[in-house]
C-alpha positions as CSV (number, residue, x, y, z in Angstrom):
1,X,52.9,127.0,103.9
2,X,50.2,126.7,106.6
3,X,48.7,123.3,107.0
4,X,45.2,122.9,105.7
5,X,42.8,122.6,108.6
6,X,41.5,119.1,108.6
7,X,37.9,120.1,109.7
8,X,37.4,121.9,106.4
9,X,36.4,120.6,102.9
10,X,38.3,121.8,99.8
11,X,37.6,122.3,96.1
12,X,40.1,121.6,93.3
13,X,39.8,125.3,92.4
14,X,41.3,126.2,95.8
15,X,38.3,127.2,97.9
16,X,37.8,126.0,101.4
17,X,34.4,125.2,103.0
18,X,33.5,125.1,106.7
19,X,30.1,123.7,107.4
20,X,28.1,125.2,110.2
21,X,24.7,123.5,110.3
22,X,23.1,124.3,106.9
23,X,25.5,127.2,106.2
24,X,28.8,126.9,104.4
25,X,31.5,129.5,105.0
26,X,33.7,129.8,101.9
27,X,37.2,131.3,101.5
28,X,40.3,130.7,99.3
29,X,43.0,128.5,100.6
30,X,46.4,129.5,101.9
31,X,48.0,128.0,98.9
32,X,45.8,130.1,96.6
33,X,46.5,133.4,98.4
34,X,50.2,132.6,98.4
35,X,50.2,132.1,94.6
36,X,48.3,135.3,94.0
37,X,50.2,137.5,96.4
38,X,49.1,140.7,98.2
39,X,45.3,141.2,97.8
40,X,44.2,144.6,96.7
41,X,40.6,144.1,95.9
42,X,37.9,141.5,96.4
43,X,34.6,141.4,94.4
44,X,31.9,139.5,96.2
45,X,28.4,138.4,95.1
46,X,25.2,140.0,96.4
47,X,23.4,138.8,99.4
48,X,20.4,136.7,98.4
49,X,22.0,135.6,95.1
50,X,21.1,132.1,94.1
51,X,24.2,130.1,93.1
52,X,24.9,126.7,91.6
53,X,28.0,124.6,92.4
54,X,30.7,125.6,89.9
55,X,29.4,129.1,89.3
56,X,31.7,132.0,89.6
57,X,31.1,133.6,93.0
58,X,33.5,136.6,92.7
59,X,37.0,137.8,92.0
60,X,40.1,138.2,94.1
61,X,42.6,140.7,92.8
62,X,46.2,140.9,93.8
63,X,49.1,143.0,92.8
64,X,50.0,140.1,90.4
65,X,46.7,138.9,89.0
66,X,43.0,138.7,89.2
67,X,41.4,135.3,89.8
68,X,37.8,134.1,89.9
69,X,36.6,132.0,92.8
70,X,33.8,129.5,92.5
71,X,30.9,128.2,94.5
72,X,31.7,124.7,95.8
73,X,28.1,124.2,96.7
74,X,24.7,125.3,95.4
75,X,22.6,127.6,97.5
76,X,21.8,131.2,98.5
77,X,24.2,133.8,99.6
78,X,23.5,134.7,103.2
79,X,26.3,137.0,104.0
80,X,29.5,138.5,102.5
81,X,32.6,139.5,104.4
82,X,32.2,143.3,104.2
83,X,35.5,143.8,106.1
84,X,37.3,142.8,102.8
85,X,36.1,146.0,101.1
86,X,38.5,148.1,103.3
87,X,40.9,145.3,104.2
88,X,41.4,142.8,101.3
89,X,44.7,141.8,102.9
90,X,42.7,139.8,105.5
91,X,42.6,137.1,102.8
92,X,46.5,137.0,103.0
93,X,46.8,137.4,106.7
94,X,44.2,134.9,107.9
95,X,42.8,132.9,104.9
96,X,41.0,130.3,107.1
97,X,39.7,132.8,109.6
98,X,39.0,136.6,109.2
99,X,39.7,136.3,105.5
100,X,36.5,134.3,104.7
101,X,34.6,135.5,101.6
102,X,31.0,134.3,101.6
103,X,28.5,132.4,103.6
104,X,25.8,130.5,101.8
105,X,22.9,128.4,102.8
106,X,23.5,125.2,100.9
107,X,20.7,123.1,99.5
108,X,22.1,119.7,98.7
109,X,24.3,118.0,101.3
110,X,25.3,115.3,98.7
111,X,27.4,118.0,97.0
112,X,29.7,117.8,100.0
113,X,30.7,114.3,98.8
114,X,32.3,116.0,95.7
115,X,34.7,118.1,97.9
116,X,38.2,117.1,99.0
117,X,39.5,116.3,102.5
118,X,42.6,118.3,103.7
119,X,44.8,115.4,102.7
120,X,43.3,115.0,99.3
121,X,43.6,118.7,98.7
122,X,47.2,118.7,99.8
123,X,47.9,115.9,97.3
124,X,46.2,117.9,94.5
125,X,48.4,120.9,95.3
126,X,51.6,119.0,95.5
127,X,50.8,117.5,92.0
128,X,50.6,121.1,90.6
129,X,54.0,122.1,91.9
C-alpha cells in the first residue's frame, strides 16, 4: 500500500484533500481504490454546483462495486477531472496525482480542522482491517 502523503488532509470516508490557496483538490485514497478494484466509471458533480461538507459529490464504480464519495469541505465546484471520463483507471494508477476527482473553492477554513492528518487516517484504516 502506498504511504499517504503527509501534505494532504484526509476524511474518514476515504477522500484526500490538497489545499492550494482557497482551492481544495479532492480524490479518493489509495486504500479506497485498492478496496474497490479496477475503476470502470466515475460520476462527477457539475461545475458551479454548491456543496456542503458531507454531501455526496459523486460515484466511483469499479468491477466489484459502486461507492459514493463525499465532500470533505463546503464550497463551489470549480473543476472536474474530465480525463476520468475516458480513463477511470487513473484513479487506480495515480490516486494522489492524475486520479484527482474534483476541485472546489472552499468557504470555511475551520472545516479543515475536522479532517485527519496522514497518520490519523492511517490509524483509522488500520482499525478497519
